[in-house]
N, C-alpha and C positions, 0 to 999 in steps of 0.2 A: 714147475715150481715146487719147491716144497710143501708140506703142510704148515711148518715152521714159519715159511715165509707169507702163505696165506693169513694165518693169525695173527702173525706181526701187523700185517694190513692192515684187519680187522680191527686189530689195537687202535690204530692209528685214525683210523676212523671215526670211531668211537670217540679216542679224544678231542679229534678235530671235531666234532659235532656233525660230520656229515652224515647224511642219510633222512633220519626220521624225525630229523628236529630242528630248529635254528642252532647256529654256532655264537659262540659269544661275539666275536667281532659283527656280525646282524644283530645281535639284541643292544650293543649298545650305541651302535652308530648314531652319531647326530645326536645325541641324550645333550638336551637342553643342560647346561650347567646351571642355571637359576633352579634348578629342582634336584639337583643332589643330594639336600639335605628334607626336602620334602617329605614329610609320612604321608602317604595315601590313606584314604578313609580306612579306617577298621585295622591298620595295620602298625602295629609298635614300634616299626625299624623303617629308616629310608632306604631309598636306592642305592646309596652309595654304602648303607650297613649291607645290605645283601650282597653288594658284589665284593665289599671286603670280608666278606662269611667267606663266601668261595674261593677267595685268594687264600684266605688263612687254612681254610680246610685242605687244599688242592696243596700249598705248601706242608703242611702239617703230613701228610701221607707221602710226599717225595722223601721228606725228611726221615719218616721211617724207613722207608723202602732204601735210604742210601746209607744208614750208617748205624754201628750198635752205640754211640752216645746218643740217640734219641731219647728224649724226655716227653712222653704225653702231655698234651695241655688239659688244663683243665676244663669240662665239660659243663656249661656253655661259655662261662666268664671268659675264658681265652680264645673263643672261636668267633666272638661277636666283641664288633669296637662296643665301648659304650654306651646306651640309651641316648645319652646326651652330646655324646661326640659328633663334630661334623668336620665337614672337609672343606676343601677349597679347591681350587682347580690344579694346585702342584698336587696336592693328596690324591685327588680323581685319579689323575694321570700315574701318581705312583702305581695305585691299585691297579688300574688296566696293566701297566707294566710289567707289575710282579707278576700278575696271571699269568698273561704270554709268556715271560722269561722263562716261569716254573712248567709250563706247557710244554715249551720247547724243550725242556730237561727231560720231562717225562717223554716225550715223541723220541728223544737221541737213544734214550734208556729202550726202549720198546724195541726200536730197529735194531739193537746194538748184538746179532747173531750169539756172542759170547755169553749174555744174559741168558740164564736159566730161567726162563716162564714158570716153571713148575717148582723150583727151589724154594724150602722154607726158608723164610726170614727168621736167622738166626736168633734174635733178640724178640721175636714174636711169639704168638701162641697158635703155631700152625697154620697162618696166612701165608700165602706164595705171592710170588712177584705178580703173576697174571690177575690175580681176586684183586690187589690193591690197583691195578690199573684198570680194571673193571670198577673198583667203587669210587674212583676217582673221576672216569665218564659219567656214571650215574649220577652222581652227586653234584658232579655239574650240570648235567643236562637238567635234572630236575629245577636248580635253583634260577640258572637260564631261562626256562621255560616261565618261571614264577618272575622273573624281572619284566620279561617280554608281557605278562600278563599286567604286572604294575605299570607299564609303560602304557597301556591300554587306558586302564581303570584311572590313570592321572592323564591322558589324553595328551602325552610326551611323543609320540608318532610322527614323523613328519607328513606331510599331506599325500605323498606318494605312496606312505604306509598306511594309511588309513581305512 
């Protein structure tokens, strides 16, 4: 097996959350919809806000990787829903679906042997494709862990998880 193939497998595993931490689907499994807009104690955002932030950030990095027509989002306003914004079941599902769809696109990109992982992104400031895959994996892992802790604080795990 080539070094390139091994590296791409490692990237896939990181993006899918395999290894040292829980993945996205494990973190959101059986989340009670009545709590998607609940603010945990001492937290200024809801579980849906956090997942939407993860989705937005992942999509932003994917857009950056894909093309020269990329326009940087304003931090933090465009990376988070408005503080008073709420989700219903359809919006919750749209967030989950959007995250998963963009993740699949990142996985396909990472698996493509024609994509040079060390290529500098032409419209960037020195970032490589490899760096961006790692940033997505790191950001997702951080916030998925945060989401899991919020669930623990809120008491929203099912009895077999508690």
